[in-house]
DONU-305348 format. One record per residue (C-alpha): residue number from 0; x, y, z. Coordinates in steps of 0.1 Angstrom, whole numbers. Layout:
N
(pt NUM, (X, Y, Z))
...
***
This chain:
259
(pt 0, (1, -4, 3))
(pt 1, (12, 31, -9))
(pt 2, (15, 64, 19))
(pt 3, (-9, 90, 9))
(pt 4, (13, 116, 19))
(pt 5, (36, 130, 57))
(pt 6, (4, 132, 76))
(pt 7, (-8, 93, 60))
(pt 8, (-14, 64, 89))
(pt 9, (4, 37, 87))
(pt 10, (10, 1, 85))
(pt 11, (-19, -27, 89))
(pt 12, (-44, 3, 104))
(pt 13, (-36, 23, 71))
(pt 14, (-51, -7, 51))
(pt 15, (-77, -17, 67))
(pt 16, (-88, 24, 63))
(pt 17, (-80, 29, 26))
(pt 18, (-99, -6, 18))
(pt 19, (-130, 6, 37))
(pt 20, (-129, 42, 19))
(pt 21, (-126, 23, -19))
(pt 22, (-155, -1, -3))
(pt 23, (-178, 23, 6))
(pt 24, (-180, 42, -36))
(pt 25, (-211, 13, -50))
(pt 26, (-201, -6, -79))
(pt 27, (-160, -10, -68))
(pt 28, (-139, -37, -66))
(pt 29, (-112, -45, -41))
(pt 30, (-84, -58, -61))
(pt 31, (-55, -52, -32))
(pt 32, (-36, -30, -64))
(pt 33, (-41, -4, -40))
(pt 34, (-35, 30, -63))
(pt 35, (-60, 17, -88))
(pt 36, (-81, 9, -70))
(pt 37, (-82, 49, -55))
(pt 38, (-76, 58, -89))
(pt 39, (-112, 42, -97))
(pt 40, (-126, 53, -63))
(pt 41, (-122, 87, -72))
(pt 42, (-133, 85, -110))
(pt 43, (-167, 67, -101))
(pt 44, (-173, 92, -73))
(pt 45, (-168, 117, -96))
(pt 46, (-191, 100, -120))
(pt 47, (-215, 96, -95))
(pt 48, (-224, 125, -85))
(pt 49, (-217, 146, -121))
(pt 50, (-196, 173, -102))
(pt 51, (-172, 175, -65))
(pt 52, (-148, 198, -46))
(pt 53, (-121, 183, -31))
(pt 54, (-138, 186, 4))
(pt 55, (-164, 159, -9))
(pt 56, (-141, 140, -24))
(pt 57, (-127, 131, 9))
(pt 58, (-159, 128, 19))
(pt 59, (-169, 105, -5))
(pt 60, (-139, 84, -3))
(pt 61, (-122, 85, 26))
(pt 62, (-93, 92, 15))
(pt 63, (-70, 115, 34))
(pt 64, (-69, 151, 16))
(pt 65, (-38, 152, 7))
(pt 66, (-46, 111, -9))
(pt 67, (-73, 130, -25))
(pt 68, (-59, 158, -44))
(pt 69, (-30, 142, -58))
(pt 70, (-47, 117, -70))
(pt 71, (-70, 139, -84))
(pt 72, (-43, 161, -98))
(pt 73, (-27, 136, -120))
(pt 74, (-64, 124, -135))
(pt 75, (-68, 156, -143))
(pt 76, (-30, 158, -158))
(pt 77, (-40, 125, -177))
(pt 78, (-73, 147, -188))
(pt 79, (-91, 118, -171))
(pt 80, (-109, 145, -154))
(pt 81, (-108, 185, -154))
(pt 82, (-121, 209, -133))
(pt 83, (-156, 228, -146))
(pt 84, (-158, 264, -136))
(pt 85, (-164, 264, -100))
(pt 86, (-128, 243, -99))
(pt 87, (-146, 211, -90))
(pt 88, (-134, 183, -108))
(pt 89, (-157, 161, -138))
(pt 90, (-151, 138, -154))
(pt 91, (-125, 146, -183))
(pt 92, (-132, 140, -220))
(pt 93, (-104, 114, -227))
(pt 94, (-129, 93, -210))
(pt 95, (-156, 104, -238))
(pt 96, (-130, 93, -261))
(pt 97, (-126, 59, -247))
(pt 98, (-160, 55, -243))
(pt 99, (-168, 65, -279))
(pt 100, (-139, 35, -289))
(pt 101, (-152, 8, -268))
(pt 102, (-193, 16, -278))
(pt 103, (-175, 13, -316))
(pt 104, (-164, -19, -308))
(pt 105, (-199, -33, -293))
(pt 106, (-210, -20, -330))
(pt 107, (-186, -41, -345))
(pt 108, (-202, -71, -322))
(pt 109, (-235, -64, -329))
(pt 110, (-228, -66, -366))
(pt 111, (-206, -92, -369))
(pt 112, (-227, -118, -340))
(pt 113, (-255, -128, -368))
(pt 114, (-231, -132, -401))
(pt 115, (-206, -153, -375))
(pt 116, (-235, -175, -368))
(pt 117, (-247, -180, -407))
(pt 118, (-206, -184, -412))
(pt 119, (-205, -208, -389))
(pt 120, (-240, -230, -401))
(pt 121, (-224, -227, -438))
(pt 122, (-199, -246, -430))
(pt 123, (-201, -266, -396))
(pt 124, (-176, -251, -380))
(pt 125, (-165, -222, -353))
(pt 126, (-168, -186, -362))
(pt 127, (-147, -158, -346))
(pt 128, (-140, -123, -348))
(pt 129, (-108, -111, -334))
(pt 130, (-96, -78, -327))
(pt 131, (-61, -66, -318))
(pt 132, (-47, -52, -284))
(pt 133, (-17, -42, -290))
(pt 134, (6, -71, -289))
(pt 135, (-20, -100, -289))
(pt 136, (-58, -106, -307))
(pt 137, (-87, -109, -285))
(pt 138, (-114, -131, -296))
(pt 139, (-150, -99, -290))
(pt 140, (-176, -129, -309))
(pt 141, (-180, -166, -317))
(pt 142, (-204, -186, -331))
(pt 143, (-199, -224, -320))
(pt 144, (-208, -251, -341))
(pt 145, (-247, -268, -322))
(pt 146, (-224, -306, -321))
(pt 147, (-194, -321, -329))
(pt 148, (-161, -307, -329))
(pt 149, (-150, -277, -321))
(pt 150, (-119, -254, -317))
(pt 151, (-137, -232, -283))
(pt 152, (-121, -202, -280))
(pt 153, (-131, -185, -248))
(pt 154, (-142, -142, -254))
(pt 155, (-117, -122, -246))
(pt 156, (-86, -142, -238))
(pt 157, (-55, -127, -252))
(pt 158, (-36, -147, -279))
(pt 159, (-3, -143, -300))
(pt 160, (-3, -120, -328))
(pt 161, (23, -145, -348))
(pt 162, (7, -175, -344))
(pt 163, (-31, -183, -364))
(pt 164, (-42, -169, -399))
(pt 165, (-62, -147, -374))
(pt 166, (-31, -131, -362))
(pt 167, (-14, -125, -396))
(pt 168, (-46, -108, -412))
(pt 169, (-39, -84, -387))
(pt 170, (-7, -80, -389))
(pt 171, (-2, -79, -428))
(pt 172, (-13, -46, -430))
(pt 173, (1, -30, -396))
(pt 174, (29, -4, -400))
(pt 175, (48, -22, -375))
(pt 176, (44, -59, -389))
(pt 177, (78, -68, -390))
(pt 178, (87, -64, -355))
(pt 179, (67, -97, -350))
(pt 180, (89, -120, -363))
(pt 181, (70, -129, -398))
(pt 182, (77, -143, -433))
(pt 183, (77, -105, -449))
(pt 184, (66, -123, -481))
(pt 185, (39, -145, -463))
(pt 186, (26, -114, -454))
(pt 187, (28, -99, -486))
(pt 188, (5, -130, -498))
(pt 189, (-17, -126, -476))
(pt 190, (-21, -89, -486))
(pt 191, (-20, -101, -521))
(pt 192, (-51, -129, -518))
(pt 193, (-71, -109, -492))
(pt 194, (-70, -140, -465))
(pt 195, (-48, -161, -447))
(pt 196, (-41, -197, -436))
(pt 197, (-26, -218, -409))
(pt 198, (-24, -254, -401))
(pt 199, (-13, -268, -358))
(pt 200, (2, -229, -350))
(pt 201, (-20, -216, -329))
(pt 202, (-29, -258, -313))
(pt 203, (-15, -286, -328))
(pt 204, (-49, -301, -350))
(pt 205, (-67, -268, -349))
(pt 206, (-64, -252, -389))
(pt 207, (-80, -224, -397))
(pt 208, (-90, -189, -424))
(pt 209, (-89, -154, -417))
(pt 210, (-107, -126, -438))
(pt 211, (-99, -88, -428))
(pt 212, (-128, -64, -421))
(pt 213, (-114, -24, -429))
(pt 214, (-129, 5, -415))
(pt 215, (-141, 27, -446))
(pt 216, (-110, 45, -447))
(pt 217, (-97, 10, -459))
(pt 218, (-77, 7, -428))
(pt 219, (-77, -30, -410))
(pt 220, (-104, -27, -382))
(pt 221, (-107, -67, -374))
(pt 222, (-105, -106, -389))
(pt 223, (-133, -126, -394))
(pt 224, (-124, -163, -387))
(pt 225, (-132, -200, -389))
(pt 226, (-116, -228, -370))
(pt 227, (-113, -265, -367))
(pt 228, (-103, -297, -363))
(pt 229, (-74, -305, -389))
(pt 230, (-93, -338, -400))
(pt 231, (-123, -315, -412))
(pt 232, (-111, -283, -428))
(pt 233, (-74, -301, -443))
(pt 234, (-38, -291, -445))
(pt 235, (-48, -260, -475))
(pt 236, (-82, -254, -456))
(pt 237, (-75, -220, -480))
(pt 238, (-86, -233, -505))
(pt 239, (-118, -244, -498))
(pt 240, (-131, -217, -470))
(pt 241, (-115, -182, -479))
(pt 242, (-146, -175, -504))
(pt 243, (-168, -178, -477))
(pt 244, (-149, -164, -447))
(pt 245, (-141, -130, -472))
(pt 246, (-181, -132, -480))
(pt 247, (-185, -128, -443))
(pt 248, (-159, -104, -437))
(pt 249, (-177, -81, -471))
(pt 250, (-211, -84, -453))
(pt 251, (-196, -73, -417))
(pt 252, (-187, -43, -437))
(pt 253, (-215, -34, -453))
(pt 254, (-233, -34, -424))
(pt 255, (-208, -13, -405))
(pt 256, (-212, 8, -440))
(pt 257, (-181, 3, -447))
(pt 258, (-187, -2, -483))
***
């Protein structure tokens, strides 16, 4: 637990007080990461009250005046909080930017979900939607076959970018694609034909085919994939499945207004 300033208590009592302050704000979990819990508590407090003064922030959170002021000022520097014309803290515009991006991803999922189901039904394979998250890719939606063998990829779990067809699609057009150790000729082939395939890269015995979903500016926003057992998909799954996967990607783009 980080001390909150020269006047802050130390030892077990300080830890109990900090947890009590965090737990007192509705909807805030206590993770044990002290500074993070306090920051989220401050943001939640400002959100619930629309605008707060330092005195109100101290009363609501139970934090010392020094801690509340230090953290709120840091959040202001990061544009996560700002001051209104009365000097009170209100939510910052960076949260609006991030929230808008999150809503955009929800729109992507809503547009893709019925088309993933169609792709699953047409191929009998698991259909997935991936987006890039830093050095990983994350499945944000999937449609699994109702029966038979399937490749289950949990939603929200980070997967490597450099293994699997979904990662190849997300990297093939990326500016930093050379930093991941993939064959540049392979990525050039993905760009030329508009799809990628993999066999046993992410997981032994699993094959996949993926195609990009682009935004209105032509940038790759996501990858739509099908995956399943190699014995069903074959050693060259793209020959049989690329057209269906690219068609699903194009349908998502039309639904989003990208085409």
